[in-house]
Short mmCIF file of the C-alpha atoms (twelve columns), coordinates in Angstrom:
data_MODEL
# 
_entry.id   MODEL 
# 
loop_
_atom_site.group_PDB 
_atom_site.id 
_atom_site.type_symbol 
_atom_site.label_atom_id 
_atom_site.label_alt_id 
_atom_site.label_comp_id 
_atom_site.label_asym_id 
_atom_site.label_seq_id 
_atom_site.Cartn_x 
_atom_site.Cartn_y 
_atom_site.Cartn_z 
_atom_site.pdbx_PDB_model_num 
ATOM 1   C CA . MET A 1   2.780   12.952  -26.481 1 
ATOM 2   C CA . THR A 2   6.386   11.934  -27.089 1 
ATOM 3   C CA . LYS A 3   6.730   8.186   -26.667 1 
ATOM 4   C CA . THR A 4   9.091   7.168   -23.854 1 
ATOM 5   C CA . PRO A 5   10.456  3.704   -23.024 1 
ATOM 6   C CA . SER A 6   8.247   1.393   -21.015 1 
ATOM 7   C CA . ILE A 7   9.400   0.239   -17.595 1 
ATOM 8   C CA . VAL A 8   9.354   -3.390  -18.745 1 
ATOM 9   C CA . ASP A 9   11.552  -2.533  -21.733 1 
ATOM 10  C CA . ARG A 10  13.859  -0.491  -19.556 1 
ATOM 11  C CA . ILE A 11  14.462  -3.213  -16.958 1 
ATOM 12  C CA . LYS A 12  14.918  -5.861  -19.657 1 
ATOM 13  C CA . SER A 13  17.330  -3.843  -21.803 1 
ATOM 14  C CA . GLY A 14  20.090  -3.393  -19.225 1 
ATOM 15  C CA . ASP A 15  23.453  -5.053  -18.879 1 
ATOM 16  C CA . ASP A 16  22.982  -8.818  -18.464 1 
ATOM 17  C CA . ARG A 17  25.762  -8.758  -15.879 1 
ATOM 18  C CA . ARG A 18  23.969  -6.261  -13.630 1 
ATOM 19  C CA . ILE A 19  20.408  -6.321  -12.344 1 
ATOM 20  C CA . PRO A 20  18.619  -2.993  -12.966 1 
ATOM 21  C CA . PHE A 21  17.554  -0.795  -10.078 1 
ATOM 22  C CA . SER A 22  15.181  2.135   -9.671  1 
ATOM 23  C CA . VAL A 23  14.386  4.753   -7.043  1 
ATOM 24  C CA . GLU A 24  11.364  6.386   -5.429  1 
ATOM 25  C CA . PHE A 25  11.036  10.068  -4.522  1 
ATOM 26  C CA . PHE A 26  8.237   11.952  -2.785  1 
ATOM 27  C CA . PRO A 27  7.078   15.539  -3.452  1 
ATOM 28  C CA . PRO A 28  8.937   17.977  -1.145  1 
ATOM 29  C CA . ARG A 29  7.017   20.141  1.310   1 
ATOM 30  C CA . ASP A 30  9.150   23.298  1.182   1 
ATOM 31  C CA . GLU A 31  11.980  24.966  -0.721  1 
ATOM 32  C CA . ALA A 32  14.757  23.418  1.370   1 
ATOM 33  C CA . ALA A 33  13.328  19.935  0.877   1 
ATOM 34  C CA . GLU A 34  12.942  20.583  -2.840  1 
ATOM 35  C CA . ALA A 35  16.586  21.636  -3.114  1 
ATOM 36  C CA . ARG A 36  17.568  18.371  -1.427  1 
ATOM 37  C CA . LEU A 37  15.384  16.391  -3.829  1 
ATOM 38  C CA . TRP A 38  17.122  17.913  -6.830  1 
ATOM 39  C CA . ARG A 39  20.565  17.188  -5.355  1 
ATOM 40  C CA . THR A 40  19.453  13.597  -4.834  1 
ATOM 41  C CA . ALA A 41  18.053  13.327  -8.363  1 
ATOM 42  C CA . ARG A 42  21.352  14.603  -9.803  1 
ATOM 43  C CA . ASP A 43  23.251  12.111  -7.656  1 
ATOM 44  C CA . PHE A 44  21.211  9.230   -9.006  1 
ATOM 45  C CA . GLU A 45  21.629  10.418  -12.579 1 
ATOM 46  C CA . GLN A 46  25.272  9.389   -12.234 1 
ATOM 47  C CA . LEU A 47  24.260  5.861   -11.227 1 
ATOM 48  C CA . GLY A 48  21.868  5.151   -14.104 1 
ATOM 49  C CA . PRO A 49  18.629  3.892   -12.505 1 
ATOM 50  C CA . ALA A 50  16.103  2.265   -14.826 1 
ATOM 51  C CA . PHE A 51  13.479  4.767   -13.685 1 
ATOM 52  C CA . ALA A 52  12.440  7.091   -10.866 1 
ATOM 53  C CA . SER A 53  8.909   7.023   -9.438  1 
ATOM 54  C CA . ILE A 54  7.337   10.030  -7.745  1 
ATOM 55  C CA . THR A 55  4.699   9.323   -5.104  1 
ATOM 56  C CA . TYR A 56  1.270   10.854  -4.697  1 
ATOM 57  C CA . GLY A 57  0.008   11.975  -1.286  1 
ATOM 58  C CA . ALA A 58  -2.957  10.389  0.459   1 
ATOM 59  C CA . GLY A 59  -6.235  11.664  -0.946  1 
ATOM 60  C CA . GLY A 60  -4.413  13.610  -3.653  1 
ATOM 61  C CA . SER A 61  -2.853  15.942  -1.082  1 
ATOM 62  C CA . THR A 62  0.279   16.480  -3.208  1 
ATOM 63  C CA . ARG A 63  -1.389  16.401  -6.621  1 
ATOM 64  C CA . ASP A 64  -0.050  19.677  -8.009  1 
ATOM 65  C CA . ARG A 65  3.458   19.159  -6.623  1 
ATOM 66  C CA . THR A 66  3.555   15.581  -7.910  1 
ATOM 67  C CA . VAL A 67  2.631   16.701  -11.434 1 
ATOM 68  C CA . ARG A 68  5.121   19.577  -11.382 1 
ATOM 69  C CA . ILE A 69  8.032   17.578  -9.955  1 
ATOM 70  C CA . THR A 70  7.399   14.616  -12.257 1 
ATOM 71  C CA . GLY A 71  7.298   16.928  -15.248 1 
ATOM 72  C CA . GLN A 72  10.521  18.648  -14.245 1 
ATOM 73  C CA . ILE A 73  12.270  15.314  -13.827 1 
ATOM 74  C CA . ALA A 74  11.099  14.349  -17.324 1 
ATOM 75  C CA . GLN A 75  12.201  17.619  -18.894 1 
ATOM 76  C CA . GLU A 76  15.274  18.634  -16.891 1 
ATOM 77  C CA . THR A 77  17.049  15.350  -16.064 1 
ATOM 78  C CA . THR A 78  18.040  12.134  -17.812 1 
ATOM 79  C CA . LEU A 79  15.906  10.077  -15.393 1 
ATOM 80  C CA . LEU A 80  12.851  8.236   -16.735 1 
ATOM 81  C CA . PRO A 81  9.948   9.260   -14.454 1 
ATOM 82  C CA . VAL A 82  7.021   7.095   -13.420 1 
ATOM 83  C CA . ALA A 83  4.071   9.166   -12.245 1 
ATOM 84  C CA . HIS A 84  1.828   7.917   -9.435  1 
ATOM 85  C CA . LEU A 85  -1.938  8.220   -9.776  1 
ATOM 86  C CA . THR A 86  -4.426  7.302   -7.041  1 
ATOM 87  C CA . ALA A 87  -8.189  6.871   -7.229  1 
ATOM 88  C CA . VAL A 88  -9.055  8.066   -3.730  1 
ATOM 89  C CA . GLY A 89  -10.715 11.461  -3.529  1 
ATOM 90  C CA . HIS A 90  -10.924 12.020  -7.299  1 
ATOM 91  C CA . SER A 91  -13.728 11.964  -9.829  1 
ATOM 92  C CA . ILE A 92  -13.217 10.269  -13.172 1 
ATOM 93  C CA . ASN A 93  -12.996 13.694  -14.832 1 
ATOM 94  C CA . GLU A 94  -10.265 14.746  -12.401 1 
ATOM 95  C CA . LEU A 95  -8.376  11.514  -13.037 1 
ATOM 96  C CA . ARG A 96  -8.589  12.079  -16.790 1 
ATOM 97  C CA . ALA A 97  -7.309  15.622  -16.321 1 
ATOM 98  C CA . MET A 98  -4.374  14.310  -14.266 1 
ATOM 99  C CA . VAL A 99  -3.445  11.822  -16.958 1 
ATOM 100 C CA . GLY A 100 -3.703  14.620  -19.516 1 
ATOM 101 C CA . SER A 101 -1.363  16.767  -17.429 1 
ATOM 102 C CA . TYR A 102 1.192   13.970  -17.388 1 
ATOM 103 C CA . ALA A 103 0.830   13.437  -21.133 1 
ATOM 104 C CA . ASP A 104 1.384   17.144  -21.770 1 
ATOM 105 C CA . LYS A 105 4.741   16.792  -20.008 1 
ATOM 106 C CA . GLY A 106 5.757   13.807  -22.111 1 
ATOM 107 C CA . ILE A 107 5.119   11.226  -19.385 1 
ATOM 108 C CA . SER A 108 3.726   7.882   -20.526 1 
ATOM 109 C CA . ASN A 109 4.642   5.659   -17.566 1 
ATOM 110 C CA . ILE A 110 2.043   5.731   -14.787 1 
ATOM 111 C CA . LEU A 111 1.797   3.676   -11.606 1 
ATOM 112 C CA . VAL A 112 -1.857  3.468   -10.580 1 
ATOM 113 C CA . LEU A 113 -3.014  2.779   -7.038  1 
ATOM 114 C CA . ARG A 114 -6.355  2.737   -5.299  1 
ATOM 115 C CA . GLY A 115 -4.764  4.942   -2.635  1 
ATOM 116 C CA . ASP A 116 -5.155  5.481   1.107   1 
ATOM 117 C CA . PRO A 117 -7.709  7.754   2.774   1 
ATOM 118 C CA . PRO A 118 -6.291  11.105  3.903   1 
ATOM 119 C CA . GLY A 119 -5.706  11.465  7.633   1 
ATOM 120 C CA . ASP A 120 -5.807  7.753   8.483   1 
ATOM 121 C CA . PRO A 121 -4.191  5.469   5.880   1 
ATOM 122 C CA . LEU A 122 -5.671  2.453   7.675   1 
ATOM 123 C CA . GLY A 123 -9.155  3.978   7.861   1 
ATOM 124 C CA . GLU A 124 -12.202 3.002   5.860   1 
ATOM 125 C CA . TRP A 125 -11.836 3.554   2.122   1 
ATOM 126 C CA . GLU A 126 -14.667 5.504   0.514   1 
ATOM 127 C CA . GLN A 127 -15.255 5.718   -3.196  1 
ATOM 128 C CA . HIS A 128 -15.616 9.198   -4.662  1 
ATOM 129 C CA . PRO A 129 -19.263 9.519   -5.793  1 
ATOM 130 C CA . GLU A 130 -18.068 10.200  -9.334  1 
ATOM 131 C CA . GLY A 131 -14.891 8.140   -9.181  1 
ATOM 132 C CA . VAL A 132 -13.791 4.509   -9.445  1 
ATOM 133 C CA . GLU A 133 -13.859 1.877   -6.722  1 
ATOM 134 C CA . TYR A 134 -11.059 -0.487  -7.688  1 
ATOM 135 C CA . ALA A 135 -7.523  -0.086  -9.013  1 
ATOM 136 C CA . GLU A 136 -8.302  -2.351  -11.968 1 
ATOM 137 C CA . GLU A 137 -10.853 0.254   -13.115 1 
ATOM 138 C CA . LEU A 138 -8.151  2.910   -12.928 1 
ATOM 139 C CA . VAL A 139 -5.836  0.715   -15.005 1 
ATOM 140 C CA . SER A 140 -8.511  0.468   -17.696 1 
ATOM 141 C CA . LEU A 141 -9.230  4.199   -17.550 1 
ATOM 142 C CA . VAL A 142 -5.582  5.125   -18.120 1 
ATOM 143 C CA . ARG A 143 -5.090  2.557   -20.863 1 
ATOM 144 C CA . ASP A 144 -8.204  3.842   -22.661 1 
ATOM 145 C CA . LEU A 145 -6.863  7.410   -22.644 1 
ATOM 146 C CA . GLY A 146 -3.837  6.762   -24.827 1 
ATOM 147 C CA . ASP A 147 -0.604  4.889   -25.342 1 
ATOM 148 C CA . PHE A 148 0.384   4.694   -21.683 1 
ATOM 149 C CA . HIS A 149 2.448   2.092   -19.869 1 
ATOM 150 C CA . VAL A 150 0.744   1.193   -16.614 1 
ATOM 151 C CA . GLY A 151 2.073   -0.426  -13.453 1 
ATOM 152 C CA . VAL A 152 0.284   -1.337  -10.227 1 
ATOM 153 C CA . ALA A 153 1.064   -2.050  -6.591  1 
ATOM 154 C CA . SER A 154 1.479   -5.520  -5.106  1 
ATOM 155 C CA . PHE A 155 1.603   -6.575  -1.476  1 
ATOM 156 C CA . PRO A 156 3.935   -9.369  -0.311  1 
ATOM 157 C CA . GLU A 157 2.204   -9.496  3.083   1 
ATOM 158 C CA . GLY A 158 -1.236  -8.931  1.573   1 
ATOM 159 C CA . HIS A 159 -3.058  -5.617  1.595   1 
ATOM 160 C CA . HIS A 160 -4.508  -4.830  5.013   1 
ATOM 161 C CA . ARG A 161 -7.993  -4.548  3.479   1 
ATOM 162 C CA . SER A 162 -7.826  -7.959  1.780   1 
ATOM 163 C CA . GLU A 163 -9.668  -10.853 3.356   1 
ATOM 164 C CA . SER A 164 -6.777  -13.281 2.759   1 
ATOM 165 C CA . LEU A 165 -3.557  -13.723 0.797   1 
ATOM 166 C CA . GLU A 166 -5.524  -15.693 -1.790  1 
ATOM 167 C CA . SER A 167 -8.055  -12.907 -2.354  1 
ATOM 168 C CA . ASP A 168 -5.256  -10.337 -2.415  1 
ATOM 169 C CA . THR A 169 -3.548  -12.344 -5.155  1 
ATOM 170 C CA . LYS A 170 -6.759  -12.433 -7.178  1 
ATOM 171 C CA . TYR A 171 -7.054  -8.636  -6.935  1 
ATOM 172 C CA . LEU A 172 -3.492  -8.281  -8.250  1 
ATOM 173 C CA . VAL A 173 -4.158  -10.647 -11.140 1 
ATOM 174 C CA . ARG A 174 -7.294  -8.686  -12.028 1 
ATOM 175 C CA . LYS A 175 -5.205  -5.499  -12.218 1 
ATOM 176 C CA . LEU A 176 -2.694  -7.236  -14.460 1 
ATOM 177 C CA . ARG A 177 -5.446  -8.610  -16.692 1 
ATOM 178 C CA . ALA A 178 -6.887  -5.081  -17.008 1 
ATOM 179 C CA . GLY A 179 -3.685  -4.045  -18.744 1 
ATOM 180 C CA . ALA A 180 -1.006  -3.449  -16.116 1 
ATOM 181 C CA . GLU A 181 2.422   -4.450  -17.422 1 
ATOM 182 C CA . TYR A 182 4.195   -4.920  -14.080 1 
ATOM 183 C CA . SER A 183 3.813   -4.344  -10.363 1 
ATOM 184 C CA . ILE A 184 5.971   -2.753  -7.683  1 
ATOM 185 C CA . THR A 185 5.618   -4.201  -4.223  1 
ATOM 186 C CA . GLN A 186 4.878   -2.369  -1.050  1 
ATOM 187 C CA . MET A 187 7.878   -2.085  1.260   1 
ATOM 188 C CA . PHE A 188 8.648   -5.404  2.967   1 
ATOM 189 C CA . PHE A 189 11.472  -6.919  4.990   1 
ATOM 190 C CA . ASP A 190 11.056  -10.679 4.604   1 
ATOM 191 C CA . VAL A 191 12.207  -11.980 1.225   1 
ATOM 192 C CA . GLU A 192 10.133  -15.120 1.743   1 
ATOM 193 C CA . ASP A 193 6.985   -12.963 1.585   1 
ATOM 194 C CA . TYR A 194 8.058   -11.728 -1.862  1 
ATOM 195 C CA . LEU A 195 8.838   -15.224 -3.115  1 
ATOM 196 C CA . ARG A 196 5.495   -16.555 -1.885  1 
ATOM 197 C CA . LEU A 197 3.685   -13.667 -3.604  1 
ATOM 198 C CA . ARG A 198 5.436   -14.452 -6.871  1 
ATOM 199 C CA . ASP A 199 4.517   -18.129 -6.584  1 
ATOM 200 C CA . ARG A 200 0.865   -17.315 -5.788  1 
ATOM 201 C CA . VAL A 201 0.509   -15.119 -8.868  1 
ATOM 202 C CA . VAL A 202 2.006   -17.773 -11.144 1 
ATOM 203 C CA . ALA A 203 -0.286  -20.413 -9.643  1 
ATOM 204 C CA . CYS A 204 -3.330  -18.157 -10.102 1 
ATOM 205 C CA . ASP A 205 -2.519  -17.181 -13.701 1 
ATOM 206 C CA . PRO A 206 0.727   -18.337 -15.353 1 
ATOM 207 C CA . PHE A 207 0.427   -15.725 -18.139 1 
ATOM 208 C CA . GLU A 208 0.006   -12.772 -15.779 1 
ATOM 209 C CA . GLY A 209 2.558   -14.334 -13.435 1 
ATOM 210 C CA . ALA A 210 5.185   -13.848 -16.116 1 
ATOM 211 C CA . LYS A 211 4.889   -10.067 -15.741 1 
ATOM 212 C CA . PRO A 212 7.615   -8.469  -13.581 1 
ATOM 213 C CA . ILE A 213 6.990   -8.089  -9.851  1 
ATOM 214 C CA . ILE A 214 9.564   -5.504  -8.768  1 
ATOM 215 C CA . PRO A 215 10.523  -5.736  -5.072  1 
ATOM 216 C CA . GLU A 216 10.738  -2.497  -3.088  1 
ATOM 217 C CA . ILE A 217 13.532  -2.105  -0.536  1 
ATOM 218 C CA . MET A 218 14.056  0.619   2.058   1 
ATOM 219 C CA . PRO A 219 17.464  0.882   3.751   1 
ATOM 220 C CA . ILE A 220 16.521  1.525   7.387   1 
ATOM 221 C CA . THR A 221 18.276  4.493   8.976   1 
ATOM 222 C CA . SER A 222 16.025  5.041   12.014  1 
ATOM 223 C CA . LEU A 223 14.250  2.444   14.150  1 
ATOM 224 C CA . ARG A 224 11.671  4.949   15.353  1 
ATOM 225 C CA . SER A 225 10.854  6.051   11.822  1 
ATOM 226 C CA . VAL A 226 10.522  2.561   10.382  1 
ATOM 227 C CA . ARG A 227 8.251   1.483   13.244  1 
ATOM 228 C CA . ARG A 228 6.001   4.425   12.459  1 
ATOM 229 C CA . MET A 229 5.984   3.569   8.762   1 
ATOM 230 C CA . MET A 230 5.022   0.001   9.579   1 
ATOM 231 C CA . GLU A 231 2.086   1.240   11.646  1 
ATOM 232 C CA . LEU A 232 0.845   3.425   8.798   1 
ATOM 233 C CA . SER A 233 1.204   0.714   6.160   1 
ATOM 234 C CA . GLY A 234 -0.235  -2.165  8.144   1 
ATOM 235 C CA . SER A 235 2.973   -4.150  7.616   1 
ATOM 236 C CA . LYS A 236 5.353   -5.612  10.172  1 
ATOM 237 C CA . LEU A 237 9.041   -5.930  10.927  1 
ATOM 238 C CA . PRO A 238 10.276  -9.510  11.149  1 
ATOM 239 C CA . ALA A 239 11.126  -10.345 14.757  1 
ATOM 240 C CA . ALA A 240 14.757  -11.154 13.932  1 
ATOM 241 C CA . LEU A 241 15.236  -7.798  12.183  1 
ATOM 242 C CA . GLU A 242 13.564  -5.853  14.995  1 
ATOM 243 C CA . GLU A 243 15.895  -7.581  17.451  1 
ATOM 244 C CA . ARG A 244 18.933  -6.593  15.384  1 
ATOM 245 C CA . LEU A 245 17.783  -2.983  15.135  1 
ATOM 246 C CA . THR A 246 16.800  -2.761  18.809  1 
ATOM 247 C CA . ARG A 247 20.189  -4.061  19.844  1 
ATOM 248 C CA . ALA A 248 21.878  -1.524  17.570  1 
ATOM 249 C CA . ALA A 249 19.690  1.318   18.881  1 
ATOM 250 C CA . GLY A 250 21.007  0.781   22.428  1 
ATOM 251 C CA . THR A 251 19.359  1.454   25.763  1 
ATOM 252 C CA . GLY A 252 19.857  5.215   25.996  1 
ATOM 253 C CA . PRO A 253 17.080  7.820   25.821  1 
ATOM 254 C CA . GLU A 254 17.901  8.382   22.146  1 
ATOM 255 C CA . GLU A 255 18.577  5.610   19.668  1 
ATOM 256 C CA . ASP A 256 22.089  5.211   18.286  1 
ATOM 257 C CA . ARG A 257 21.252  6.378   14.775  1 
ATOM 258 C CA . ALA A 258 24.678  5.563   13.361  1 
ATOM 259 C CA . ALA A 259 24.502  1.977   14.615  1 
ATOM 260 C CA . VAL A 260 20.905  1.537   13.429  1 
ATOM 261 C CA . ARG A 261 21.849  2.941   10.037  1 
ATOM 262 C CA . GLU A 262 24.778  0.541   9.712   1 
ATOM 263 C CA . GLU A 263 22.539  -2.412  10.600  1 
ATOM 264 C CA . GLY A 264 19.816  -1.210  8.244   1 
ATOM 265 C CA . ILE A 265 22.170  -0.911  5.294   1 
ATOM 266 C CA . ALA A 266 23.628  -4.347  6.046   1 
ATOM 267 C CA . TYR A 267 20.116  -5.841  6.111   1 
ATOM 268 C CA . ALA A 268 19.066  -4.109  2.871   1 
ATOM 269 C CA . THR A 269 22.222  -5.495  1.261   1 
ATOM 270 C CA . GLU A 270 21.329  -8.996  2.462   1 
ATOM 271 C CA . MET A 271 17.829  -8.588  1.028   1 
ATOM 272 C CA . GLY A 272 19.235  -7.409  -2.288  1 
ATOM 273 C CA . GLU A 273 21.637  -10.330 -2.506  1 
ATOM 274 C CA . ARG A 274 18.866  -12.843 -1.838  1 
ATOM 275 C CA . LEU A 275 16.448  -11.198 -4.272  1 
ATOM 276 C CA . ILE A 276 19.076  -11.166 -7.013  1 
ATOM 277 C CA . ALA A 277 19.861  -14.839 -6.358  1 
ATOM 278 C CA . GLU A 278 16.133  -15.651 -6.552  1 
ATOM 279 C CA . GLY A 279 15.753  -13.974 -9.945  1 
ATOM 280 C CA . ALA A 280 14.023  -10.689 -9.080  1 
ATOM 281 C CA . PRO A 281 13.693  -8.633  -12.291 1 
ATOM 282 C CA . SER A 282 14.906  -5.402  -10.702 1 
ATOM 283 C CA . LEU A 283 15.308  -3.690  -7.324  1 
ATOM 284 C CA . HIS A 284 13.311  -0.574  -6.403  1 
ATOM 285 C CA . PHE A 285 14.584  1.603   -3.537  1 
ATOM 286 C CA . ILE A 286 12.663  3.944   -1.256  1 
ATOM 287 C CA . THR A 287 15.124  6.823   -0.918  1 
ATOM 288 C CA . LEU A 288 13.169  9.294   1.274   1 
ATOM 289 C CA . ASN A 289 14.785  11.864  -1.045  1 
ATOM 290 C CA . PHE A 290 18.329  11.055  0.132   1 
ATOM 291 C CA . SER A 291 20.929  9.257   -1.956  1 
ATOM 292 C CA . ARG A 292 23.621  8.090   0.449   1 
ATOM 293 C CA . ALA A 293 22.005  5.039   2.099   1 
ATOM 294 C CA . THR A 294 20.718  3.645   -1.202  1 
ATOM 295 C CA . ARG A 295 24.073  4.318   -2.842  1 
ATOM 296 C CA . GLU A 296 25.863  2.362   -0.118  1 
ATOM 297 C CA . VAL A 297 23.563  -0.619  -0.636  1 
ATOM 298 C CA . LEU A 298 24.069  -0.413  -4.412  1 
ATOM 299 C CA . GLN A 299 27.823  -0.308  -3.961  1 
ATOM 300 C CA . ASN A 300 27.662  -3.318  -1.613  1 
ATOM 301 C CA . LEU A 301 25.749  -5.185  -4.308  1 
ATOM 302 C CA . GLY A 302 28.154  -4.144  -7.060  1 
ATOM 303 C CA . LEU A 303 25.446  -2.154  -8.828  1 
ATOM 304 C CA . ALA A 304 27.045  1.284   -8.556  1 
ATOM 305 C CA . PRO A 305 30.566  2.668   -8.716  1 
ATOM 306 C CA . ALA A 306 32.110  4.327   -5.677  1 
ATOM 307 C CA . VAL A 307 31.535  7.881   -6.894  1 
ATOM 308 C CA . ALA A 308 31.501  11.011  -4.718  1 
ATOM 309 C CA . LEU A 309 27.875  12.028  -4.149  1 
ATOM 310 C CA . GLN A 310 26.164  14.568  -1.940  1 
ATOM 311 C CA . PRO A 311 25.442  13.357  1.641   1 
# 
C-alpha cells in the first residue's frame, strides 16, 4: 500500500494564514448523479481541500459504490480521500475485506463509524452475529490490519443512543484511546454545542482532548430537506435558526428556495467565522455532491478565490 498523508498532518501543514477545510461526498445512485459528483470533485480540486470523505450507506447499502468511488478519487484526482467504514451489518471478515479493498486502491485514511440500521436510522442497533459491537472495536481492527490513519465520529449534541452527554463523551474518548487520531462531528447548527463537546473531552482526558475535533457544517439550501435530515439524525435546529429559515421560506404553498438558500449560506458563514475565532482545527462541509453553496461560504470566509465553477 502506498503511504498517503494522514488527515492530522494534512490539516496541520496548511497555510498558517488560512484554516484548512474539507468536503464530504456521498455515493451517487445513477449515472446522472455520478456525472454531477465528478463535476463537483473537479470543482473542489481547484480550491485545495485538505481531504474529501466519501460516506457509506446505512447497513452497508452503498458498499461497492463507496469503494469504487473512493478508489477513483484516489487514483484519478488530486483530492486526498477518506473512506468511511461502518460496523453495522458486517462480519469481521467482511470488514477486513473492505479494509483490504481500500488498501489495494492506495487508501490509508479511514473514518470508522458504528453506523445506523438500514431502513430506520433511529431504530434499534443490532450487532452482526460475527461482527463488532462498538466503534472502538472497529478502530482497533483497522489499526491492527496495517499502517492506517483512523478517524471517528463525534456528536456535539450527544448521540441519540447515549444515556447522557457525559457517557457520550466517554465513548468518544474510548474511541480515541483505541487509536483514532481525530474525530469529525455530526452535522450541528449551534456552535456552543461544539465548544462544550471540546471542553468535555479535554476534561475527561487532556491527552485525547488534544486530538483534533473537526466541526461539520452544512450550508442549508432547503428548509424541508434540513428538517427531514434532522429527523433522521436525531438532532435539532436551534429555535432562532428555524425562525430565520421559516421567515425566509415565506407563507406560500412552496418554500422560497432562493431566500432559504441565502439565509442558509449566511448562517453557515456565521458558524464558520465563530468556529475559526474559537480555534477549530479545520472546517468540514457536507456538500450533498454540489459545489456552489460550499464555495460561496468559503469565499465569504476568505478561504477560496472567486473562481468560475460549475453550478
